[in-house]
C-alpha positions in Angstrom: 4.8 -8.2 -15.0 6.7 -10.3 -17.6 6.4 -14.0 -17.9 9.7 -14.8 -16.1 8.8 -12.5 -13.2 5.4 -14.1 -13.0 6.9 -17.6 -12.9 9.2 -16.5 -10.0 6.3 -14.9 -8.2 4.1 -18.0 -8.7 6.8 -20.4 -7.3 7.3 -18.0 -4.3 3.6 -17.8 -3.6 3.2 -21.7 -3.8 6.0 -22.2 -1.3 4.8 -19.4 1.0 1.3 -20.9 1.0 2.8 -24.2 2.1 4.5 -22.4 5.0 8.0 -22.4 3.5 9.7 -19.1 4.1 10.9 -18.1 0.6 13.1 -15.4 -0.9 12.7 -15.0 -4.7 16.4 -14.3 -5.2 19.8 -15.1 -3.7 19.9 -12.5 -0.9 23.1 -10.8 0.3 22.5 -12.3 3.7 20.4 -15.4 4.2 17.7 -14.9 6.8 16.2 -17.3 9.3 16.3 -21.0 8.3 14.9 -23.4 7.4 13.9 -21.6 4.2 14.0 -21.6 0.4 15.7 -19.3 -2.0 15.1 -19.2 -5.7 18.0 -19.2 -8.1 18.3 -19.5 -11.9 18.1 -23.2 -13.0 20.5 -24.7 -15.4 20.0 -24.0 -18.2 17.9 -21.0 -17.1 16.2 -20.7 -20.6 15.8 -23.2 -23.4 14.3 -22.5 -26.8 11.8 -25.0 -28.2 12.4 -26.6 -31.6 9.4 -24.8 -33.1 9.6 -21.1 -33.4 7.3 -18.8 -35.5 7.8 -15.4 -37.0 5.5 -14.0 -34.3 6.3 -15.9 -31.2 9.2 -17.6 -29.3 8.6 -20.7 -27.2 10.9 -20.8 -24.2 11.2 -23.0 -21.2 12.4 -21.3 -18.0 13.9 -23.2 -15.0 14.1 -22.1 -11.4 16.2 -23.9 -8.8 14.4 -23.9 -5.5 17.2 -24.3 -2.9 15.9 -25.6 0.4 18.2 -24.8 3.3 18.4 -26.4 6.7 19.4 -24.5 9.8 23.3 -24.2 9.8 23.5 -24.0 13.6 22.5 -27.6 14.2 24.6 -30.8 13.9 24.5 -32.9 10.8 21.9 -35.4 12.1 19.5 -32.6 13.0 20.1 -30.7 9.8 19.3 -33.8 7.8 16.1 -34.3 9.7 15.2 -30.6 9.3 15.9 -30.7 5.5 13.8 -33.9 5.1 10.9 -32.1 6.8 11.3 -29.1 4.6 11.3 -31.2 1.5 8.1 -32.9 2.7 6.6 -29.5 3.3 7.6 -27.9 0.0 7.1 -30.9 -2.4 3.3 -31.1 -2.4 3.0 -27.4 -3.2 5.5 -27.7 -6.1 3.8 -30.8 -7.5 0.4 -29.2 -7.3 1.8 -26.2 -9.3 4.2 -27.9 -11.7 3.3 -31.6 -11.9 6.0 -33.6 -13.5 8.1 -30.6 -14.5 10.3 -31.2 -11.4 13.8 -32.4 -11.1 15.7 -33.3 -7.8 19.3 -32.7 -7.0 21.4 -34.5 -4.4 21.7 -33.0 -0.9 24.8 -30.9 -0.7 26.5 -28.2 1.3 25.7 -24.7 0.1 28.1 -22.0 1.4 27.1 -18.4 1.8 29.2 -15.8 3.6 31.3 -18.5 5.2 28.3 -20.4 6.6 27.6 -24.0 5.6 24.0 -24.9 4.9 22.8 -28.5 4.2 20.6 -28.0 1.2 18.9 -29.7 -1.7 17.8 -28.2 -5.1 14.4 -28.9 -6.6 14.2 -27.5 -10.1 10.8 -26.5 -11.5 10.2 -25.5 -15.1 7.5 -23.9 -17.2 7.0 -23.2 -20.9 6.1 -19.7 -22.1 5.2 -18.2 -25.4 6.8 -14.8 -25.8 5.7 -12.3 -28.5 8.5 -11.1 -30.8 9.0 -7.4 -30.7 11.1 -7.1 -33.8 8.1 -6.9 -36.3 
């Protein structure tokens, strides 16, 4: 497993262990909610200022999109989303400490369905061996 796939698997495992149903990619059809889906962060990859001839230092970001149940009214969706954040946040902090950024709650649309959501971005630095030697 490469470093990026391992990062995605570790975030998924941390959320699953916290009881948050997580999909490690944007699915064609979003399953039962409340849930989390992983998406590429922005920027997805960032090079460090220090590179060597043998290695590349890169920071990867994943956007953890938490989704409330779209079948409830706004007040219930807000309450559900708050509870989901409270459930997911300790697991993310344990795993990624201060490498976490928070977005504003927003409406996420998938297949004509509106989900109240929030994005929590986690990041991790990796050293990748150069293959061009």
